N, C-alpha and C positions, 0 to 999 in steps of 0.2 A: 263709723270712721275709726274709733278706738281699736276695734278688732283688726281692721285692715293695717293699721300702723304696727300693731303687735306682730301680726303675721309677717310683715315686711322685715321687721327686726329679726324674727326667728329664721327667716329665709336668708338673711344676710344682705338683702337688697337695700336696707336702710340702717344707717348707723345709729347708735344710742343717742349721740348728740343731735342728729337730725330728727329723731323721734321726739326728743325732749323739746326741740324748737316747735315742732308741729303741735305738740300737746300743751304748749305754754298758753295760759289763759290771758296773759298780757305781755306787752313788750316794754321794757324799761329803756326810755330814751334819756335818762338822767334827770331831766327837768320835768318829765311826765311819764306816767305808766299808762300806756294805751290799752284799754280793756277790749280785747278782741272777742270775748265771749258774751259781750253785752246783748248782742242780737239773740243768742240762744236762751239767755235768761229772761230778757224783757221784751223781745220782739223787734227792737230797734237798735241800731249800732250806737256807739258812743258819739255824742254830739259835742262839738268844740265851742266853747265860749271864748270868742275872739278878743273881747275887751280886756286889756291888761297883758295880753300876750304879744310878743314881737312877731313880725312877719316871718322870721326864720323859725320860730317855735311853731306857729300855725302850719307852716309848710312841712315841717318834720312830722307833725302829727298826721297831717293829710296823707303824706307819703306812706306812713305806717298803715293807715286805714285802707288806702287804695291797694296796697300790696296784698291785702287779705280779701280783696274784692268786696269791701264794705262800702255802702253808700256813705257819702261825706256831706255833713251839714255843719256849717260854722255860722254862729250868730254874732251880732254886734261886731261886725267887721267893717272898718272904715273904708272909704273909697280908695284912699292911698294904699292901704294894705292889700285890698282886693286887686288893684291894678298890678301890684308887684307879684302877687300870687298867680294872676292870670298869664303873666309872661312865662311862667313855668308850666302851668296847666291851662292852656287856652280852651280846653273842652269843658271847663267848669263854668257855671252860670252865676252872675252876680246881680242881685236885686238891690239897687241903690236905695230905694225907698225903705225896704225892710232891713237893710244892712246885713243881708244874708248871702253867703257864698255856698254853693252846693254842687254836687255831682252824684248821679245815680248810676250804679253799675247795671248795665243791660236794661235800660229804662223800658224797652219794649215788653219785658217780661214782668214789669211791676204794675199789674193791673190794679186800678183804684178800687176801693171797697164800694159796695152798693150803698145807696143813700148819700147824704151830703151833710157837711158841717156848715152852718150859717155863721158868718163873721159879720156882726152888726156893729157899726161904728157911729158914734154920736156926731162927731164933727171932723172937718178936714184936718184940724190940728192934731187929731188922734191917729192919723193915717199910718205913721211909722210903726206904732205899736200894733195896729190892726193888721198891717201887711206882714209884720213879723209873725203874727199868729197864722195868717192865711197861707203864707209861703211855707212855713214849718209844717202845717197840716198836709199840704200838698206833697211835700217831699217825703213825708211819712206814709204816703200812699192813699190819702183821703181825697175825696172830691169836696170842693169848697165853693160856696156861693157867697158873694160879697154884697152887703147892704150898707152902703156908706152915706154919711151925712144925713142921718135919720134921728137926730137927737130930739129931746123933749121940748126944745124951743119952738119946734114946728112938728107937733105930734102927728099931724096928718101925713107926713112923709113916711113915718113908721107904719101907720095904718094902711097906707097904700101897698105895702110890701108884706103885711103880716101873714097872709095866707101861705106865701112861699117860705117864710121863716118857720111857721108852724109845722111844715112838712119835713123840716130838718131832723136829724137824729139827735143833735146837740147844738146849742148856740154858744158862741163866744161873743160877749157883749163888752165893747170897749168904750169907756167914757171918762172924761175929765171933768173940770169945773165941780159941780156938786155931785156928779156920779149917779144921777137918778135913773138913767136908761135901763140898767139891768132889772130894776124893780118893776118897771113897766112891762118889759119883755117877759119877765118871770110870771107875771099875772095873766099872760095871754097865750102861753104855750104849755104843752104837756110833756116836755122833755127837759133834760138837765140844762141849766144855764151856768156858764163859767164866766164870771164877771172879772173884768180887768180894769182897775183904776189907772188913770194916767196922770202924769205930773203937770198936765195942762191946766192953767187957771191963774187967777190973780192972787194976791198976797195971802188972803185967808184960806186959799186952797192948800197952803202949806206943802207945795210940791207933790200933791196927790194924796196927802193924808186925809183931807176932808172927803174926797171921793171914796177912798178906802173905807172910812168909817161909815159912810152912807151905805155902801154895799154890804158891809158886815152886819149892819143893823136893819137890812131890808126885811119887810114883813111878808114879802112874796116867798113862797116855798120853792125848794128845788134850786136855790142859787148857791154856788160855791165861789169863793173869792181867792184870786191869786195875788201875788205881790204887785206893787206899783210898777207899771210899765212892762210887766212880765208877759208879753204876748206869747213868747215861747212856751212858758209853763202852762198856759191855758191850752195851747194847741196840742201839747204832748198829752195832757189829760183828755182832751177831746178825741184824739186819735185812739187812745185806749178804750174810751166809751164806744167809739165807732167800731172797733175790732170786736168788742164783746157783743155788740148788736149784730154784727155780721155772723158771728158764731151761732147766735140764737136763731137767725134766719136759716142757716145751713142745717141746723138740727131738725127744723120743722119739716 
């Protein structure tokens, strides 16, 4: 691409100003600098954190990303903001449970990676965080299998699904209350487990702090812990693991 641009400048078919714009690594919108080279560096485009941003700011960032044919993923987008954005971009998809708004450029060419990520959720109250993880992973090109409401209060529900969970490349395990589920899963699988504590629970749960500490202190090996309610962070790391696993398969 660089050589093509330089040749066009040399031939006079492209001005220096146009070349500078094409070679720019980010676009300055004033309130945000949109990173257009994120995909080249990290494999995924810049992702919008919608909470705290106005509808107009989210729209401007989306317009910048779409203009460069980048996939668009915005997390923590309220229903009201999503409805306003959808009037401008009706082709975008909003998942109300996950609070995620997304659009994929040429989705027919975005083949999912081999294998799948297991998203394991303790209880129905944890679904928003679990769906944020599941939808994020899907938008990032991964296949996902959901195993919901399989918490330790009824361990037989988890055991009924454990063989399918064991076949996953990586598991994202979401739990509130005391946060014991990742430890149980971690002791039953041979792949990485990404634990997500949620703020679900009564007073001594301290808005997810007790679940976070339980997960950090797990005696099961192979568990990594993300921040409270951070389904997105777990999904991003799971997608990286899935891509590395895919590269390993392709080399064999």
